[in-house]
C-alpha positions, -999 to 999 in steps of 0.1 A, spaced: 169 394 -256 137 405 -273 106 415 -249 88 385 -240 52 381 -231 45 371 -195 37 336 -204 65 320 -224 54 297 -253 73 271 -274 73 297 -304 87 324 -283 117 301 -274 120 293 -312 122 327 -321 151 334 -297 171 303 -306 165 308 -343 151 274 -348 117 259 -356 89 253 -331 94 215 -339 129 216 -329 122 231 -296 96 205 -290 119 176 -298 144 192 -272 119 198 -243 109 162 -249 142 145 -253 133 133 -288 163 126 -316 165 146 -348 182 178 -336 216 190 -345 238 196 -314 241 232 -322 204 237 -323 201 217 -292 226 238 -273 209 271 -284 177 258 -272 189 246 -239 205 279 -232 174 300 -238 154 273 -217 179 278 -189 178 318 -191 140 317 -190 137 291 -164 111 275 -186 89 247 -173 70 229 -200 32 224 -193 36 185 -192 -3 184 -185 -12 198 -219 17 179 -234 5 144 -220 -29 153 -233 -17 161 -268 4 131 -270 -25 106 -270 -1 81 -257 -17 50 -239 -2 36 -207 -11 0 -193 -7 -9 -156 -12 -42 -140 -16 -45 -100 -7 -80 -83 -30 -82 -54 -34 -114 -28 -68 -132 -38 -96 -120 -16 -133 -120 -13 -156 -91 -17 -156 -71 15 -121 -78 27 -93 -57 30 -81 -57 -4 -114 -47 -17 -107 -13 -5 -72 -11 -21 -88 -20 -54 -113 8 -49 -85 35 -47 -68 20 -77 -100 21 -97 -107 57 -84 -71 67 -96 -78 52 -130 -109 70 -135 -91 103 -121 -62 101 -148 -88 88 -175 -80 119 -197 -45 105 -201 -54 71 -217 -44 48 -188 -59 15 -181 -54 -12 -156 -56 -50 -151 -59 -67 -117 -39 -99 -113 -41 -120 -80 -19 -144 -60 -24 -169 -32 -9 -153 -4 -3 -187 14 15 -201 -17 47 -185 -29 48 -201 -63 15 -185 -72 30 -153 -69 59 -162 -90 34 -177 -116 14 -145 -117 46 -124 -121 55 -143 -152 20 -138 -166 24 -101 -160 56 -99 -177 42 -112 -210 18 -84 -212 46 -59 -212 29 -33 -190 42 3 -187 41 1 -147 32 -25 -122 18 -20 -85 28 -50 -62 15 -62 -27 50 -80 -19 50 -115 -8 83 -125 13 118 -108 1 131 -140 -19 102 -144 -41 94 -109 -45 131 -102 -55 128 -129 -82 100 -107 -100 112 -74 -95 145 -83 -109 128 -93 -142 109 -60 -139 140 -39 -136 158 -59 -166 128 -48 -187 128 -10 -175 93 -14 -159 88 8 -130 69 -7 -101 54 5 -67 49 -13 -36 17 -13 -16 11 -23 19 44 -35 29 80 -24 17 111 -44 8 144 -25 14 171 -27 -13 152 -33 -42 143 -8 -72 111 2 -64 100 35 -75 79 43 -44 61 25 -17 29 34 0 18 19 32 24 18 72 55 17 90 46 -19 100 72 -24 128 63 8 143 26 1 140 30 -29 159 51 -12 186 24 14 189 -4 -14 191 15 -30 221 15 1 238 -21 7 235 -30 -33 243 -9 -28 275 -29 4 286 -58 -19 288 -41 -50 302 -31 -33 334 -15 -61 357 -22 -90 333 6 -115 333 -3 -132 300 -17 -120 266 -25 -137 233 -17 -131 199 -42 -145 171 -28 -155 138 -40 -168 106 -14 -192 93 -11 -222 67 17 -246 70 39 -218 86 31 -191 62 16 -161 76 6 -149 43 15 -111 48 48 -92 53 28 -65 73 16 -90 99 51 -104 103 67 -69 109 40 -57 132 45 -86 153 82 -78 152 75 -44 166 50 -56 190 72 -81 207 100 -52 205 80 -32 228 69 -61 250 105 -71 257 116 -34 266 87 -26 290 69 -59 298 97 -85 297 80 -108 324 42 -107 307 40 -141 289 27 -141 254 9 -170 240 -2 -177 206 -32 -192 187 -31 -201 152 -63 -201 133 -69 -213 99 -71 -189 69 -93 -212 47 -111 -235 72 -130 -210 93 -153 -233 107 -126 -247 127 -117 -215 145 -147 -218 171 -132 -251 182 -98 -237 184 -108 -204 202 -129 -229 228 -97 -250 234 -76 -220 239 -96 -201 263 -104 -231 283 -68 -237 288 -62 -201 295 -90 -188 315 -73 -159 329 -61 -142 297 -80 -108 291 -60 -94 264 -52 -102 226 -45 -87 193 -43 -100 156 -23 -84 131 -44 -91 101 -76 -75 92 -99 -104 103 -102 -96 140 -141 -99 136 -136 -138 137 -126 -134 172 -149 -105 180 -177 -125 168 -168 -156 187 -168 -134 219 -201 -120 210 -216 -154 207 -199 -165 239 -212 -134 255 -179 -127 269 -175 -90 277 -144 -89 299 -119 -95 270 -97 -67 254 -91 -73 216 -71 -51 194 -72 -56 156 -65 -39 123 -85 -24 93 -119 -10 89 -138 -39 73 -176 -37 80 -175 -67 104 -145 -53 123 -162 -19 125 -196 -38 139 -175 -57 164 -159 -24 174 -197 -7 179 -208 -38 198 -178 -37 221 -163 -72 211 -133 -54 196 -116 -25 216 -95 -8 193 -87 -8 156 -57 5 138 -67 18 104 -41 26 75 -63 41 45 -59 14 19 -78 34 -6 -52 60 -5 -24 34 -8 -40 21 -40 -48 56 -54 -12 72 -46 4 41 -62 -12 50 -94 -8 84 -92 29 79 -87 32 59 -118 14 88 -136 34 114 -120 69 96 -131 57 81 -167 34 111 -179 44 142 -161 81 132 -156 80 144 -119 105 133 -90 87 106 -70 92 103 -31 104 68 -26 90 60 10 55 72 17 41 61 51 6 63 59 -8 73 93 -14 50 121 -48 56 130 -63 44 165 -101 38 165 -124 33 192 -163 30 194 -163 65 204 -145 81 176 -152 56 147 -183 75 131 -164 106 132 -137 89 112 -156 75 87 -175 106 80 -141 125 76 -129 97 51 -160 101 30 
């Protein structure tokens, strides 16, 4: 073999295989128009040299455009999904050199047909990749089957559904998160014989796979270690928040001895702000996510602990995975669990500063 430069170029491979530069380029990128004999010679040379193409430069040169769509639950500015959107948009900006664009679509998490309608609309736009916050498995599967039939890769964010054909998942192990939350809550509960789970629920629909799986993990821990502790439930309204205070008044009047509770969604501030209004200082409350109102309650002492899950990174990494697969042809790790971060008034400022 002739002497080669330290950095192998396509023209060096073409010279060794006795073919044109264009032929080598077509072989490397899997394009047609190459005879079997030429393809075989080029592949032999590539193997001998352990050649790795510069996919970054190739992607820049191709000028191909990539269109992604993200399907998120409907939300207000400042709620949990705002942070996911921020991560998505940051990733689109970071990969802007590669001509990627993204559209946000939304569904009502308390209406399964809303998810299906949004999914059908997405399919009409023929995206190159889709990021999904799944609803319940039955309805999620109906949509993802159609994506698979169209060879459209998809990423799950926030919650995972096993057995489907997702390219990757980014989010917490929700059952282990709930198990961990129970362990932390019972450290505060001491000898309490009764605790409460606060839910937001509409007509039997919790609105989030994560919440349901967290509760499963929570109850698993309680059954193993505190089987005699009574778990009561209070269902709050997801869309009629003014009625929540009345429900909370009635609950605490009926259960005056309960001093520990948890909510598995991102709106623990609803209970925290109620406790502040009532000047109740002897209730240990846990919740999820670093919403501004949640953090304020944590600092004020009406929330004892928050569990964070880095929603910005979930969104960012989801877009990155699609880019790595579609543009750079990289292998993608399917299951990617986010850390289970426990935050208190004492460490919240350090955590936020570190995340910035």
